[in-house]
C-alpha positions in Angstrom: 155.7 110.2 1.8 155.4 109.3 5.8 158.0 106.5 7.2 154.9 104.8 8.3 153.2 104.8 4.6 156.2 103.7 2.4 155.8 101.8 -0.3 157.6 98.9 1.2 155.6 99.0 3.5 152.3 99.1 1.7 153.5 96.3 0.2 154.1 94.3 3.0 150.3 95.1 4.1 149.3 93.5 0.6 151.5 90.4 1.3 149.8 89.4 4.6 146.8 89.7 3.5 146.9 87.7 0.1 148.8 85.0 2.2 145.8 84.4 4.3 144.0 83.3 1.6 144.5 80.3 -0.9 144.2 82.1 -4.0 148.5 82.0 -4.2 149.0 78.8 -4.4 150.5 77.2 -7.5 147.7 76.0 -9.7 148.8 73.0 -12.3 151.8 72.1 -10.2 152.6 70.6 -7.4 155.5 70.0 -4.8 156.2 66.6 -6.4 155.3 64.3 -2.8 152.3 63.4 -4.6 154.4 60.4 -6.5 156.3 59.2 -3.4 155.1 56.7 -1.2 157.3 54.6 1.4 158.7 51.5 2.0 156.7 49.8 4.6 158.4 47.2 6.7 156.5 44.4 8.3 159.1 43.2 10.8 159.8 46.9 12.0 161.7 46.3 15.4 161.8 50.6 16.5 160.4 51.5 19.7 158.2 54.1 18.7 158.3 56.1 21.8 162.6 56.6 21.5 161.9 58.5 17.8 163.6 61.7 19.5 163.6 64.4 17.1 166.1 66.7 18.8 168.6 68.4 16.6 171.0 71.2 16.7 170.7 74.3 14.1 172.9 77.3 13.7 174.9 75.9 16.7 171.6 75.9 19.5 169.8 72.7 20.4 166.3 72.6 19.0 163.0 70.2 19.6 161.7 69.5 16.2 164.4 70.4 13.0 161.6 72.6 12.1 161.4 76.0 10.7 159.0 78.6 10.3 159.6 80.1 7.4 160.4 83.6 7.1 157.3 85.8 6.9 157.1 89.3 7.7 157.9 92.3 9.3 158.0 96.2 8.7 154.5 97.0 8.7 152.1 97.5 11.9 150.3 94.0 11.4 153.0 92.3 11.6 153.9 93.2 15.3 151.2 90.8 16.5 151.7 88.1 14.1 155.7 88.3 14.8 155.2 88.3 18.5 152.1 85.0 18.6 154.6 83.3 16.2 157.6 83.6 18.6 155.3 82.5 21.2 154.8 79.4 19.2 158.5 78.2 18.5 159.8 79.5 21.7 157.1 76.5 23.2 158.1 74.3 20.6 162.0 75.2 20.8 162.1 75.6 17.0 163.4 77.5 14.8 161.9 81.0 12.8 162.9 83.3 10.4 161.7 86.9 10.2 160.4 88.5 7.0 162.4 91.1 4.9 164.5 93.3 6.6 164.4 95.7 4.0 161.9 98.1 5.7 164.3 98.1 8.7 167.2 100.2 6.4 164.6 102.5 5.3 163.6 103.7 8.9 163.4 102.6 12.2 159.2 103.2 12.3 158.5 99.2 12.4 162.0 98.1 14.3 159.5 97.2 16.7 157.7 94.2 14.7 161.3 92.4 14.8 162.5 92.9 17.4 159.3 91.5 19.7 160.7 88.0 18.8 164.1 87.9 20.5 161.8 89.2 23.7 159.5 86.1 23.1 161.7 83.9 22.6 165.0 84.4 23.7 166.6 81.0 23.4 165.8 79.8 19.8 167.8 80.0 16.5 166.6 82.8 14.7 167.4 83.7 11.0 167.3 87.3 10.0 166.9 88.4 6.2 167.3 90.4 3.3 166.8 90.2 -0.2 169.0 88.9 -3.1 169.1 92.1 -4.9 170.0 94.2 -2.0 173.1 91.9 -1.5 174.0 92.3 -5.2 174.0 96.0 -5.3 175.9 96.3 -1.9 179.3 97.8 -1.5 180.4 97.4 2.0 177.9 94.9 4.5 177.6 97.1 7.2 173.9 97.2 7.3 173.5 93.8 6.8 175.5 93.3 10.0 173.1 95.9 11.8 169.9 93.4 10.3 171.7 90.7 12.4 172.1 92.6 15.5 168.3 94.4 15.3 167.1 90.6 15.8 169.7 89.1 17.6 169.8 86.8 14.8 172.0 83.0 14.5 172.0 83.1 10.9 171.3 85.4 8.2 169.3 84.4 5.4 169.7 86.1 1.8 166.3 85.2 -0.2 166.5 85.0 -3.5 163.4 85.2 -5.8 163.6 86.7 -9.5 160.4 85.1 -10.8 158.7 87.6 -7.7 161.0 90.4 -8.5 160.0 89.8 -12.3 156.3 90.0 -11.8 156.3 92.9 -8.8 155.3 96.1 -10.6 158.0 97.7 -8.4 160.8 94.8 -8.8 164.2 94.9 -8.9 165.5 92.3 -11.4 169.2 93.6 -11.2 171.2 90.9 -9.3 174.9 91.0 -11.4 177.5 90.4 -8.6 175.5 88.5 -6.6 177.1 85.9 -6.3 180.6 88.0 -5.6 178.6 89.7 -2.9 177.6 86.7 -1.0 181.0 85.6 -1.1 182.3 88.5 0.5 179.3 88.4 3.2 179.7 85.4 4.1 183.2 86.4 5.3 182.0 89.4 6.7 179.0 88.8 8.5 179.5 87.4 12.6 177.0 84.5 11.8 176.1 81.7 9.0 174.7 83.3 5.6 171.7 80.7 4.6 170.1 81.0 1.2 166.0 80.5 0.4 164.0 80.6 -2.6 160.7 81.9 -2.3 159.1 79.2 -4.2 160.9 79.1 -8.0 163.3 76.2 -5.9 167.0 76.2 -6.5 168.6 73.4 -8.8 171.4 71.8 -7.6 173.7 73.7 -10.0 172.8 76.4 -8.5 172.8 75.0 -5.1 176.4 73.9 -5.7 177.4 77.7 -6.8 176.0 78.9 -3.3 177.9 76.5 -1.5 181.0 77.1 -3.1 180.5 80.8 -2.2 180.3 79.6 1.4 176.9 79.7 2.1 175.9 77.1 5.6 172.7 76.4 4.3 170.2 76.0 1.3 166.5 76.5 1.8 165.2 74.9 -1.3 161.5 76.6 -1.2 160.5 74.7 -4.2 157.2 74.9 -6.4 153.7 73.9 -5.2 153.1 75.9 -2.0 152.9 79.5 -2.6 153.1 81.2 -5.9 154.9 84.7 -5.1 154.9 85.4 -8.6 150.9 84.6 -8.2 151.3 87.0 -5.4 152.9 89.6 -7.6 150.5 89.2 -10.3 147.4 89.4 -8.2 148.9 92.8 -6.9 149.4 94.0 -9.7 146.5 93.1 -12.5 144.3 90.0 -10.8 145.4 88.3 -14.7 145.8 84.4 -13.3 146.6 83.2 -16.4 149.1 84.6 -16.6 151.9 82.0 -17.4 154.6 82.9 -15.0 152.2 81.8 -12.7 153.7 78.6 -12.0 157.0 78.7 -12.4 159.3 77.0 -11.0 161.2 73.6 -9.8 159.5 71.2 -7.5 160.2 70.8 -4.3 160.8 67.2 -4.0 162.8 67.6 -7.3 165.3 70.4 -5.2 165.3 68.3 -2.1 166.5 65.0 -3.9 169.1 66.6 -6.4 170.2 69.0 -3.7 170.6 66.1 -1.1 173.3 64.7 -3.6 175.3 67.8 -3.2 175.9 66.2 0.6 179.0 64.0 -0.4 181.2 67.1 -1.3 179.9 69.8 0.8 178.9 70.0 4.8 175.6 72.6 4.5 171.7 72.0 5.9 169.4 71.3 3.8 166.3 72.5 4.6 162.9 71.5 2.5 160.2 73.7 2.1 157.9 74.6 -0.5 154.2 73.1 0.1 154.7 71.7 2.7 151.6 71.1 4.5 151.2 68.4 5.7 152.8 65.9 8.5 153.0 63.2 5.8 154.3 65.6 2.8 157.1 66.6 5.8 158.4 63.0 6.2 158.6 62.9 2.6 161.1 66.1 2.8 163.1 64.3 4.9 163.1 60.4 3.6 164.4 62.6 0.7 167.3 64.1 2.4 166.1 67.4 4.3 167.7 68.1 7.1 164.9 70.6 8.6 161.7 71.6 7.1 160.0 74.1 7.0 156.3 75.9 6.0 154.6 79.4 6.3 151.5 80.2 4.9 149.8 77.1 6.2 151.3 78.4 9.8 150.3 82.3 9.0 146.7 81.0 8.2 146.4 79.1 11.3 147.8 81.6 13.2 144.9 83.6 12.1 142.5 81.0 13.2 143.4 79.9 16.0 146.3 81.8 17.4 149.9 80.5 18.8 147.8 77.2 20.6 146.8 76.2 16.8 150.5 76.4 15.5 151.7 74.9 18.6 149.0 72.0 18.1 149.7 72.1 13.8 153.2 71.0 14.3 153.5 68.7 17.3 150.5 67.2 15.0 153.0 66.6 12.1 155.7 65.2 13.6 153.2 62.8 15.6 152.6 61.7 11.8 156.1 61.6 11.1 157.2 59.4 14.2 154.2 56.4 13.4 155.8 57.1 9.4 159.2 56.1 10.7 158.0 53.2 12.6 156.2 51.9 9.6 159.2 52.2 7.5 162.0 50.8 10.4 163.6 54.4 10.7 164.8 54.4 14.5 166.6 57.9 13.6 165.9 60.8 11.1 169.4 59.7 9.8 168.2 56.4 9.0 164.9 57.5 7.6 167.0 59.1 5.0 168.1 55.8 3.7 166.3 54.2 0.7 163.0 54.3 2.9 160.9 56.3 -0.2 160.8 55.3 -3.6 158.7 56.9 -6.9 155.1 55.0 -7.0 155.6 53.8 -10.4 158.0 51.8 -8.6 155.1 49.7 -7.7 153.5 49.3 -11.0 
């Protein structure tokens, strides 16, 4: 098989095509954000013009606490996607994650699809990406540092995706030794390690074990957005009634539960999974997220309206968040995380 026609590259191409549609959304399970509402504060004295979203992430100042979540790389179509995403991220001065770099270890045919990100965005935080199954089986970690260097990453994401691997025809379900190797990798790498799910969420118990292993950040990537189990089901047999399509923990639940660990650990909490509007992003912040992230809606906007559309979408979301903060009497995101949101059932 030719390098540029590898199984990994073919799978990546199919993933892009499916994620440009809404066919891969969760069917009956939601992110849970719709169950919450904000506490209106009628006597707000917040100066809305002074609400500032600037923050630091991976030692770099960003204008908005937003991450364009890990999407693609390692297939020809990815170069255009990553080139335009990095232009948008650079203009906004926000963080950007690359897609799984597993293919980059198989051959060098598509290294340019990853490298283009740093070329277009020299100053923003960039996150590399490797799968948990690959980390679990590693005997040494030189290859992961190689991936960091390849994209000049400021951090490395380990994506954990047991449900996706289980549904994937060529999936790798062996994760024995994962936590032990994560602990070793944290000590070995020149950059911080973050861990993200891909749509099934991370429980408080799992997050605590990851933090004990030394990871710098947790991206909950909860249920309610893209079902990656669903993506693989469609790739495999197309049986949309599969009982694992909606597997996972809702995003809102994950954020709220993991935020409790802030009392014990210092880490970055990233809220993602079904965040498709400024209101949903605001609810993620109010529940405790330090950053929010999105992927599929960004990819779809990029496909329709290019980098300018992505810029307009994200700035629009933060305009909405600013207004919500004003109406809840929150002059900063730190204030916004202090009892500004409640379950709707509280009102009735």
